[in-house]
C-alpha positions, 0 to 999 in steps of 0.5 A: 972255185975249180970244184964247181966246174968239175964233175965228181970223180968217177970210176970206169968198171966193167961187171960181169953178171949171170943172165938169171941176175942181170935184170935184178942187179941192173934195176938195182943200180938204176934205182940208186942213180949212181951208175951211167951205162956205156953202150958197148954195141952202138952200131947194133940196131934195136932189132938185133939186140937180145932185149928187144922183146922187153923193150917193146913190152915196156913200151906197150905197157907205157902206152897202156898206163898213159891211156889209164891215166888219161881216163882217170883225168877224164873222170875228174879223179886225181891219182896220189903221187907215189911215196918214195921210189917205186922199185922195178917189178920182178921179171915174173910179176911183169907179165902179170902186170901187163895182163892185168893192165890190158884187161882194165884198159880193154874194159874202159874202151868198152865202157867209153863205147858204150857211153858214146853209143848212149850219148848218141841215142840220147842226142836223137831222142832230144832231137825228136822231142824238140821236133814233137814239142815245136811241131804242134803249131808249125809256122809255114811260109809258102814261097813263090817265085816268078820266072826261072830260078834255083827253085824252079822245079825241073819236071812239070807235073802232068795233068795240072798242078792240082790233080791227084793232090796229096799233102804229106808232112815231114819233120826232122832236125838239121844243122843250121848250115845244112838248112838252106841246101836241104831246102833247095834239094827238097824243093827239086825233089818235090817238084815245087810243090813244098812248103818248108818251114825252118826254126831254130831250137829253143835250147842248145843240145850237147853234141854226142861227140865233142860234148860242146853245145850246138844249135840245131833247126 
């Protein structure tokens, strides 16, 4: 029963490795999983260590691989699990792997940007098409107010209300929570000569950023 509460027998050793073979030796020992390294320079900051450049490169590679993994998952694909343990790449191949992964990540960023731009254009065209479909027979409703209110025009038209009467039509799409504020703004800007009509679209449209269905007026 005593062996269950005690660790395996270990030996404290010190290795002297040449600089050219240090990476390969340490990688091989790490893959075996039988060695625990002791930091003899715990008081030295990470920026003062000799291998700080390699650590930063590995951190950048980790961020790039995480981004690529998220893009693969977003595309609905599944990465197969690696067969066995993957050995550490040689130092001469590390720079090539970094360049290739950064190139792929940049291409994916460009593709995502183009996709978002196309989604935004498609969303605008869908809004225009919906406005044209519902704008053939608009249901206009004139609002009459007695006395001063928030819809009372700030300035009165000179020379009578019907002098130089011109009728213009403007159609567009707006989010539902912005419709009342837009109507008040137009009422003030048009000095009260306004007939506003808001109708909800028959079908919700996909939001270009979130991808969720959204209702428009």
